[in-house]
N, C-alpha and C positions, 0 to 999 in steps of 0.2 A: 435826554438820552445819554449825555455824557456821564451824568451822575449814576444812572442805572448801569452803564457799561463798566464804570469803576467798581460798582458793587459786585457785578458778575466776575470781574477779573480778580477781585479780592477773594471771592468764594473759591474760584478755581485754584488760586495760589495756595489757599489754606488747605484744600484737598490734596494738592500735590506735595505739600510739605508735611503731611501727617506722618508721624514716625511709625515704623513697622510694628512697634509694640502696642500701638493704640488699640483698644478694644472697640472696634467699629460697630459691633453688635449693640453696644450700649447706646450709641448715637441713633441707630435705627429704632431701638425700642423707645427712646425719648420722642422721636418724631411720630411714631405710630401712636403712642399713648396720647399725646396732645391732639393729634388730628382726630383720633377716635372721640375724645371729649368734645371737640368742636362739632363733629357730625352728630354726636349724640344729643347735644343741646339743641341743635337745629331741628333734628327729627322729632324730638319729644315735646317741643314747645308748641302749644296751641294758641293762635292769635284769633281773637273774635271781638265782638262788640257786646257791651252790657246793655241794660234796659234804657240807659240814657244815650246810647249811640256812641259811647266812648270806647276806645280800644282797650282790650284787656289781654293778659297773657297768663297761661297756666300750663301745668304738665298734662300730657296725654295719658300717663300711666294709670291713673284711676279708671280710665275707660278701656284699658287694654290689659286685663289681668293675665291673658295668655302670654304676654310679652315679658312678664316679670322674670321667668327663669333665664331669659336672654341676657339679663343684666349681669349674670355671672360671668359672661364673656366680655360684654361691652363696657362694664364698669372697670376702667383700666387706670384709675388714679393710683392704685397700689403699685402698678408698674412704674409710673412716674416717680414715686418715692423710692422704689428699689434703685432705679437709675440714678436718682439724686444722691442716694447714699454712696453708691459706687463712685460717681463723678466727684463728690465732695472729698471722699477719701483720697482719690488720685490727685486732685489739685492741691489738697492740703499737704500731702507728702512731697509733691513737686515744689511747693513753695518753701518748705523746710530744706530741701536739697539745695535750693538756690541761695540759702542763707537767710531766708525770711522767717517770719514767725506767724502765729495765729492771727495777730492783729492785721498784718499785711494781707493775709489771706482773706480775712473778713472784708477788708476794704476793697480788695479786687473783686470779690464776689458781689459786693454792693454795687459796684459800677456796672457790672454785667446785668444785674437784675433790675436796678432802679432807673437807669437811663430810659429804657422804653416805657417803664411804668410811669415815671414822672411825666412823660409826654402825654399819656392817656389822662392822667389826673389834671394836668394843666388845660388840655383841650376841653375836657368835660366841664371843668369849673368855668373856663372862659366862655364856652358855649352857653352854659346855664345863665351866666351873668348877662350876656347879650339878650338871651330870650326874655329874661326878667325885665330888662330895660325896654324891650319892645312890647311889654304888657302881657306876656304869657302867664298862664295860671301857675302860681308858685307850687302848688301841689303836683301838677303835671310835670313841671320842670324837675322837681325833686325825684319823681317817679322815673323819669327817663334817665337821669343821672345815676340813680340807684341801680337800674337795670344795666347800664353801661359798666358799672363797677362790679358786677357779679363775679367776673374772673378774679378779682382781688381777694375774694374769700379764700380761694385755694392758695393764692400767693402768700397770704398771711401764715398759713400752716407751714409752707415751705421755707419762708424766711426764719421762722422759729427753728426749723431743722438746721438751717445754715448757722445761726447764732450758736446753737448747742453742739455743732459738729466737733469743735476741738475737744470739748469735755467728753462727749459721747464716744468719740473715736479712741480717746485714751482709755475709757472704760472697756471698750471693745477689745483693745489690744491686751488688756489685763485679764478680762473675764470671758471674752469670746461670746458664744451663743447663750451664756447664762443671762446676759443683759436683755436680749429680746424675750427670753423665757419669763423673766420677772415682769417685763412690760405687758406681756400677754396675760399674766396673772392679774395685773392691775386692771386691764381692760375687762376681764371676767368679773372682777369685783365691782367695777363701775356699772356693768350691765345688770348685775344682781341688784344694785341700788336702784337702777331705773325700773326694774321689774317689780320691786316691792313697794314702789310708790314714792321714792325720794330721788327725783331726777337730777337734783343739784350735784350729787356726788358722782354722777355719771359724766359730768362735764370734763373731768380729768382725762377722759378717753380721747378728747380732741388732741391732747398732747401724747398720751401713752400709745394710742393706736398708730398714729403716723410715725412716731419714734420707733416702734417695734419694726415696722416695715422698712424704715430708713436704715436701721441697724443691719438688716439682712443684706442691704447693699454693701455694707462694710465687709460682711462675711463672704460675699461673692468676690469682692476685690482681693481679699488676702488668701483666697483659695480654700477656705473652710467649706464653701459650697462649690461643687464642681458639676460637670455634666455626666458624671459616672452614674450608672443605673441605681446603685445602692444609695445615692443621694437624691436623685431625681424622683424615683418612683414613690418613696415615702411622702415626698412633698405633694406630688400629683394625687396619689390615691388617698393619702391621709387628709389633704385639704378638701378634696371632692367629697369624701365620705363624711367628713365633719360638717360640711355645709349642708349636705342632705339631711343629716340627723338634726342639726340645729334648726333648720327651716321647716322640714316636713313633720318632725316629731316634737321638736322643741318650740320655744315661744317666739322665735325670730321670724320676721316677714321674709317672703321669698325674694323680693326685689332688693338688689344691692344699691339702688338709687331711691332716695326718699320718695315715698308716696304719701300725699296729703291724707290725713285721717288715720294713718297707722299709729297704733299705740307706741310702738318701738321702731326707731329708724336704724338702718345699718350703716349709714354713711356719716350722718351728722348727729352725734359723734360716731367715729368708727366703732363697730361692734365686733364681738367674737366671730360672728358669721362672716363679716367682711375680711377679717384676718384669715379665716379658713380659705376663702376665695383667693386671697393674696398668696397663700402658700401654694395653692394649685397653680396659679398663674406663674409664680416664680419657678416652680418645677417644670412647667411647659417651656418657659423661656430658656432654662438651662438645657432642656432636651433639644431645642432647636439651635442652640448657640454655635456649635462647631460647624455645621453645614452652612449656616447663614454667614458666619465669619469668613468662610472661604469664598462665598459668592461676593461679599463686599470688597474683596481684593480686586475685583474688576473696576477699572477707573470710572466708567460711566455710572455704575450703581453707586459708587462711593461719592462721586461729585453730586449726584442727586440728593443723597443723604445729607451731605455737608450743606448744600444749598437750603434744604428745608430747615436744618438745625440753626443755620445762621439767622433765621427770622422766626424761629419757633415761638419765642415769647411774644413777639409782635402778633403772630397769628392768634395765639391764645388770648392776649389782652383785648384784641379788637374784634373778635368774632361775634360777640353780643352786640357791639356797636354796628356791625354790618347788618345784623338782623333788624336793629332799630331803624337804620336808614332805609333799608329796603321796604320794611313795613310802612314807614311814613310815606315813602314815594308811591307805593301801590294804593295806600289809603287816599292820598291827595288826588290821585288820578281816578279814584272810584273803581278800581279794578282789583281790590283785595279779596280773594276767595276765602270763604269761611265755611267749608263743608263740615259735616258732622264727623267727629273723631271715629275712626274705624270703618267709615263708609268707603266704597270704591272710589268715590270722588276725592276723598281725603288722601288715600294712598296714591292715587294718580297725580295729585298735586305735589307730592313729595319730590319727585324728580325735577320738574322745572323749578321748584323752590330751591333745591340744593344747587342747581346750576346758577341761578341768579344770586344766591347768597355767596357762592364761591367767587363769582365775578366781582361782587361788591367788596368782599374781603380782599381779593387780589389788588384792587385799587387802593385800599387802605394800606396794605402791606407795601405797595410800591411807593407810597408817600412816606410812611413812618418806619419802614423796615431798615432803611439805611442807618437809623440811629442805633439799632441793635448790631448791625453788621460792623459799623465802625468800632463799637465797643468790643466786639468779639474778635475782630481781626487785627485790632491795634495792640500795641504793647501794653502790658500792665503798667499802671501809673505808680510812681514812687513818691514819697513825701517831697514836696517842693515848696509849699507855702508855709511850712512850720519850721520852727527852730530845730536843729539837730538833736538837742536835748529832749524835746518833747516827742520826737519821732520814735524813740525807743523806750519810752517810759510806760509804766503801768497806767499812768493817767491817760495816755493816748488810747490804750485799749479800753479803758472805762468810757471815754468819749465815743469810741466806735460802737460799743455795745449800747450806749445811751441813744446814739443816732438810730440804730436798728430798732430799739424799743419804741422810740417816738414814731418811726415809720409804721411799725406794726400796730401801735395803739391808734394811730390816725386811720389806718385802713379798717381796723376792727371797729372803731367808733362809727365810721361811716356805715358799716354793715349793720350795726345794731340799732341805729336810729331808724324809726319807721319810714317806710319807703314813700309815704305821702306827707311827711313832716316838712313844711316849707323851709328852704335854706337858700340864702342869697346866691351862693355859688353852686347849688346843686348838692354839695357836700355840707354837713354841719360845720360851721366855722371853726370850732375848736379842733375837730378832726382834721380839717384841711391844714390848719396852722401846724398841728403836730406832725403831719406827714411832711410838709414842705420844710419845716425846721430840721427834722431828722435827715431828710435827703440832702439839704444844704450842708449840714454838719459833716455828713459822710463825704460829700464832694470836697469840702475844704480839707478834710483829713487825707483824702487821696492826693491832694496837691494839684488838682485840675482847675 
């Protein structure tokens, strides 16, 4: 209780110390976007048994075609990347005002993002090792670890945005909205390559698509995008009109969440249709900004937003693990319902399922959330374990980037290895080593 009380006091103190200039709406959007992703994953996942009586999981979307247009609203990862662009621009500018540089900023961001992530990686790897030592099926252990690491797929993309922020923000300050315009053109070219039968060239959209959305966060930050009707309405109407044409007349699927069996996916990698949805979502966010910002000046509303954001990464990282733990418990007790997708029983099961998943996740957040809270509410670390000469050299920046690259490659390697390929630690050993080495290097550079 003492530990939880300290966490709550830290959150309240952080809310009370928020400067008047803070864009509180950004924090609200961050919380809403991540919570929507969590709820979406829980609602769309179908758990059942295969012909051998083993647990399986899949998406419900192939069985619910009527729900595909709803993904234009509930697919909110673009909102997260808008917010990320805004927040990264703000924090990078603040770092430079304090006399820091891009290297210090990267290291500070690494601490906020990787502390809670490393906790998930270590717990998953340790749990997998224990399961193997007790004789668990190696393929099943790998499958569970693979599912638990699904949130890291999105974190890979965001970490790439973070690493590129100093360069991309400099390009934004010089060329403005021309940068995302070029990136949208590259996404269109990648889509064309996918449509004519050469999907390899479309892989660049994993970078270009999320970068284009991230750049719009920069534009929001510096005032190029505002809540004025002449800015908002073209985004809303143009984005909505474009997605209607692209999906109903053009070759793009209606669903903005990947549906197994579709020739073209809108999310992995991001497509032109997803960017159209992103434009409409950004326009709606700008439309709501002023009124919502005034509401967030009320202390209770703001404290709630700060509290959620203090553990938002923990919520995101552990929400799949919560589903795994609850499913395992219900299966072990012999009370796991498996109604047909779309049936009345299936819809009726959604509400108690969400309640139980929320309680399970709340327990995990209570255990692991303090790791994120300490990092967010504490002071930024400065170089302490390195010589003064190294602290300001280009070599230190290269080491920081190398650390990020190792972390990204480790998470990417884990995602790309088949989900049933046996691995001693649940993760492929080279991927786990790369991640831990990169995280350790970044921690050393932070001087912690």
